[in-house]
N, C-alpha and C positions, 0 to 999 in steps of 0.2 A: 327377605327372603335368602332361600337357602344359599351356601357359599358354593357349593355344587356346579350353581347352573354355569353351564359354558357351551359356546352354540362351536365346539369339536366336537360336542353330545350328537351320537346317532338317534336323532330324536326319535326318528320310525321304529329301531329297534325297540327302544324303550317304549312306543307306541302298543306294538307289537304284545310287549309282555304284560305289559299293564292291566291285573284285574281289577274290573268294574262289577261295581253290584249297583245294579237299578233299582232295587227294592225301595219302598218309603222308610222314612224315619218317626216313627209313633214312640211316646214316653221313653224313652231311652234306648229305645233297638232298633235294627234293622225291624219291615212288616212287607211282608206281600198284602197285597187288597185282598178284602176278603173275601171275594169272588175266585183270585186268583189270579185274575184279566191281568196280562201284559200286553205292552205295545214295542216294537222296537224303534231304539232313538238311534239314526243315520249320521254320521257325519258329514257337512257338505264338502270336509277337504278332500275325499273320493270316494265316496256314499258306501265305505262299511258300517255295518250295523254293531253299534257301540258296546250297547246292554238292551235288555230287554226287561220295559220298565215296568212300574207297577201304576198299571191303570186303577188309580183309586174313582171311588165314587161318595154318595153322601152317605152312606155306613161308614165308608171310612175316615171322613170329617167330619163326622158325629165320634169317632174315637180320638180323635188326635185333638179337638178341642176341648171333651170332657177331658182328655193326661193334662193338656194346658190348665183346665181352671179347678185340680186338683193341685195343679203344682204352685196355682199365683198366690195362695195365702202365707204358706213358709220364703217364697221367693220373693216376694215383695216384704214380707218383713225381717229379709234374715241384714240388711243392714248394708247401706252405700257401701262403705267402707271392703264388706264380705264380697258382691256384687263386682266390685273392682278388682279385686284380687284374683274372682275368679274368671272371667274376662282378660285379665291379662293373661293369667294361665293358657286357656283358649289361641291368643294370637301368639304365643311362643308356640305351642305346637303347630300351628298355621303354619311359623313359620320354616320349622323341622322339616314338612311336610310341602315348603314352596313347591318346588319342582312337580312332584306331583299334581298338585293342584293349578298348577298353570298346563300342565299336560291334558288332564279333562277340558280345562276352558277352550284350550286350541281344538282340540279335536270337537268339544260339543258344540263349537260357534263360527269354528274357521278364522279364529283370530291368529295372527302371526306369532310363534312362540318367544319370537322376540319382545313382543308385545304385552304377553300375557308372564312371562318371568318378569321383565324389567317395569309395568305399569300396574297389570290389573291387580294382578294376587300383591304384591307391595302395598297398591291402595287401596285394597280393604282389610290387608292387616293392621295399617297405618290408621285408619277409618278408627277400626275396631282400638284400639290400644286409645286415641284419642277420648272417646266414649269413655271407656272404662276409667282414664284419669279423670274424666267431668263427673261420673258418677256420686262422689266424692264430695264435691264442690259446688254442690247447687244449696241454697238456701233460702229461707221461708222470710215473713213479713211479719213488723209487727205495725200495723196503721194504727192510726191514730182515732180511740176510738174517747168517749164519755169518761169523764173522772169513774173511778169503781169498777171499773173492764179493763179487761185484758182483750185483745183480739191475738190471733195467731192466722197467718194464712202459708199454709205448706202444699207443697206441690204432690198429687196424690197418683200414681199409676193409676190407668184406667180397668186393667183386669187383664183378658184374650184380648189377644190383638190379634188380626190374621195380617198376611201380606200377600201381594199380588204383582211379583216380579218380571221384568221384559226377557228379551235373549240376548242384547245388543249387550250390554254389560252383568252380566249374567251375576259375578259371584259380588263384584262392586256395590251393586244395587241392593242384591240382599242384604250386605253388610250396613248398607245408608238405612236401613228399615231396621235390622235385628239389634242392630247394638245400642241407639237410643233407646230404643223398647225395651230390653232386657235391661239396662243401663238402669232406668227407670224406676225395674222393678216389674215391669208385667211380663207376662206367658207370652209366647206365639206359637202361631201355626201360619208356614209360608208353604204357598204355592211356586217354586220356579216355572219359567215358561218351560211345553214340554219338550220345546226342541232342546234344552241347555238345562238337565236337573242336575249334573253329576255331581259338579266342584261343591253346591252348596250341603249335596248329601253326604257329600265328604268331609265337609265342615263342621256336619251335628254330627256326627262318629269322633273327632276330635274333640268337640265341646265336649260330650258325656266323659271321651277320655281325660281331657283336663278337668272332672268334677263339676260341670254343669247339671244341677239335678234334673234328674227324669221329667218329661214333660214341660220344662220350662222353653223347649226349642221342635218341636215338631213338622218335618218337610214331607208335604204330601204331594205326590208326581198326578198328574192326571192333565182331563182338560180343563179349558175355561167354562165349558155348557158345564161339567159335571164339577169338577174341584172347586174353579169359581166361582161361578152360580152357588153354589152349597153352601161356599164363605160368606158370601155377602147378604147369604137371607138367614143365618144363622142365629137363631136367638140367644145366645148366649156367647156371641162374639162380640166384644163391645164398642172395637174399632178396628176401622182397616186400611189400611195404606197400600195406595197405589201407584205404579207407573209405569205408562204405557199411551196406548191412544185413546183420543177423545170420544169417540164413538164407545168404548168400553165404559169409560167413564161415567156418560150420560145413565147404562145402565148399572152402574152400580150406584150412582145416584135413588136411581128410582128404586133399587131394592131397598136400600135404607131406607127407606121414605115408610117400603112394604112391611118390615120388619119391626126393626128396633129400635131405630131412629141412631144404628151406628155412627160414632167420630168416622170421618172419611177425613184421608190428604191424598191428595190425586195431584199426580206427576203429571199431565197429559202429552197433546202433541208437541210439534213447533215447525215454525217456517222464519227463521231468525235470519234478520238481514249485517251482512257485511261494510259499512259507507265508509268507504276511501275520499278523502276531499285531494284535493291537487298541492296543497300547502303540506301533505304528510313527508316530514322529512326523508323520510327511508324508503323508496317505491320496493324496491328485490326486499325488504321484510318483512312489509305490509303484503306483497305476493307470496311468499313464503309460508306467512301464517294464513294469508288465507286459502293458500292450498290444502294446510292443514285441518284448516276450519270446516271447510269442505267434503273432502274426502279421507280422512282417516280413519279408522274404523270402517272402511268403505260406506262411509258416508251414513252409515248405521248408529247415528248419534241424532236421539232426541233437537239437542242445540245447537245441529249443525249448522254452521253460516251457508246455507245453501244459496241465499239471493246475493247477490255480489254487486255492490252499485258503486261506481265509478265516477267519480265530476270530468264533464269531457275532455277535457284539457287534458288530461294522462290517461285516460281509456284504453288507448291503442298501447299506449307503452306499459301499461298493466298488463293487459290481454297479453302481452307477448312473454312478460315477466312470469304470468300467471302458470302459462304452458311449459314454463322450462321449471316449475317449479313443483311442478303436479308429476312429473317425470319422478320423482321421489316416491309418486303412493302408486308405481304399477305393479301389478299381481302377480303374487310368487307365491314359490308352494310355502305353504303357512310353517310347516316342521323344518324349513329349511336354514332357519335360523339366520335368513339373512332383512335387511333393509325392504320396505314393499308394503302390501295390503295383502291379507290372504284372502280367503270367499267371503260371497253373502251367505247370509244362512241357511238358504236354498236353494235349487233349482228353481223352485216355483217362484221364492219371493225374486233371486233374477230376470225371469220373465217378466215380473208385473215392472220392478224396473226398467228393463228392458224396451217396454209400451212407451215409458215417456220418453227416451232416446229417438224410437221413431217418431212422434210427434212433434220432438223437436226440429228433426231431420226435414218432416215433411212441413211442418208449420214456419220455421225459423232455418236455421241451422246448430250443425254441430262444429263449436269453433275449435275444438279438440275434441281425443278418445273417442268414444261409444262403443269400442268391440269388446266383445265377448272372447273371452278364453276357456280353453280346457286345460286341464291340471290335474294328471292323477286320474284321470278318468269321470271327473266332473265338470260341470259348466256353469260352473255357480259362482265364477271369477268375471268380472267386470272391468276394464279399464277405468280410471279416472275421465270424466267428461264435464265438459263444458256448453252448456246452449247458449243462445247469442240470438239477437234477429227476432225476440218476439215480444209482443206489447206488454206494458206494465200489468195489467190486466187480465195476460194469460193465464190458464189452470197454473203451469209449471213455478208460476209468483206466487199461486197461494195454497197449492196442496203437499202435503208432505210426502217425499218420493219415497225417502229413508232407502236411498243405497248412492252411489259415488257421483252424484251428478248436480252438478250449481245452474246458476241462469246471470248471464252478466247482463247489466243494462246500465245505461249511462243517466247521467242527470247534471244539469247544469248549476242550478242557487240549491243553499242550503234549506231552504221553506221544502225545496221539490223533493230533497231527499229523506227529510224527518217521515213526509206526507206518504213518498211511497215505500219508506221501510215501516209505515203504521200501516199500512194499509191491506192488512191480513187477520186474520179471526184471531192467529196464536199472540201470546206475548209472553214468550220464556227468555230468550238472551238476545244478544244484540253486539253490533261492533263497530269503533266508531273510531277511522285514522285522522287524526291530524296533527300540527304541530301550533295549531292555536290553543291555548289552554283555555280564554274563553270562549273559544266556541267545544271544546269536548264538552264542559259543565251544560253549557247552554243545549247541545246536541242528545249528551245524555240525560238530559231532565226531562225533553219531549218527548225521548224515545218510551213507546209503551211495553217494557220488558224487564223482568225479572233481575237480571244480570246485564249489566252493560260493561264491554272490555273497552275499555280504550288500548289505541296503540298497541293492543293484541287480539286475541281469540279465545274464545271459549273459556275465561278463568274460573276457575274453583278451587274451593283448599275447604280441609275439614273445617275450619272458624269462619267460615263465609254460609250466609245462605243461601241453598239452592232451588227455584220454582218458579213460576210462573204467574202473568195474570191472563186476564182472557179466557180465550177457552185451553188456554196452555194448564188451568185448573189453578190449585188451592193448597195451604199447607207449605210447607220446605222441609226438605232432605240438607243434610250438615249442617255445621253450626248450632250453638246452645237453641237456635228457633228450633231443632228438631225435636226439641224436647216439648212441644208445646202437640204434635199431635201423640202424645201418649203419654200427656200427664195432661190434672185438670187442678184448679187452684180449690182447698178445701181452706172455709173460716170455722175456729174453734173460738167462740166467744165465751169465756169467763167473766163471769159477776161473781164481784165482790162486795157487792150490798146494794 
């Protein structure tokens, strides 16, 4: 992160002075849509128009894919050491421009500037560096074969990779795709979310400045119906990496089958449970972490622990502690540099989330929160909300709300807790709180989730894989396992006699 970051900074003035280019990025340079169409991108913070984004369509996707295809042979053969050095140079420039990237991220998404400057942008840089360093540390195999022969198994890049990323972590999740794909020798065409395209567009410019060859990384702005669909059906795209909804994941599976059977890695929805047993050593810490797991980033997290299951003996005590901890996530001006939550992604999305609160109030009860606020003329702000009094088979336990809304539910036995936690179509994440090590292992083994966090919530890092089971998709981001999304094993058999 840039050492210039300070919370005495007048971020509002810096935002007003920021020059933003909304054009796409194709073959190493900014590019308008072929038909010159644009659409405004609006900040959820205060409703201001940030830039006119290029409204790309199929012909623009064709241009970007062609540029990536032309760049692939030289990039894939440049050698792992050279790719490492280039990606490390990109990370250096990102660090030098960290404040600018954080400001773009905050304006685009509504995240607090404190969060983007200390978590999102540094996290993206860290991931890029990690994969850059891993690029020249991958090795092949020499499997056993009959005498008179030698076989080599190498990991080969797939070619042109498309990526479609969401609006909740625009830069970080983009780097989760970009870094391993490029480190492995692929080239990429990435579609950011329509709402949050600005930070990754700027990173593409910085990457070219750092020496990334033209065509290796292309950013196409536009809608899912135009750009996303064109990438999914494109016959010259070899793989597609996606983070988003389960519904869109299904359409991508269909598109792959109807086009060229491109490789897919899909990180789809989630409805994660946080299971708190009565033997938890520090209930206050568990409540503080539960508030983080449910309300951080306004609950707009695919692995948000929004189903909080608490053993009946400590249910009321935990609920009171959770209400106290949730106060840290009250909404505030995202550019003020203070603790708290920013806005949701848009007023329309806030409307959708608020409808769940209305249902919770009508069919159960609102234990705390539930209020919508207006800040700087925008009504895309919701206070952290806890629902209760709803049966275990209620929609709020099953459907992904993607907002600062959690549901509290009591259980009596360990087997009941596991059954409740697994009663969802998703399998992305789960958390368990207990001081009993045997119970921790036992319950973690029984939970159907890609990541089970014990005595913490939503644990992840560059060294551990992130992804899910069931309708949360397949493939993994982060760790060395991510290379499996973008490479395939190749056998070279040499016969000597």
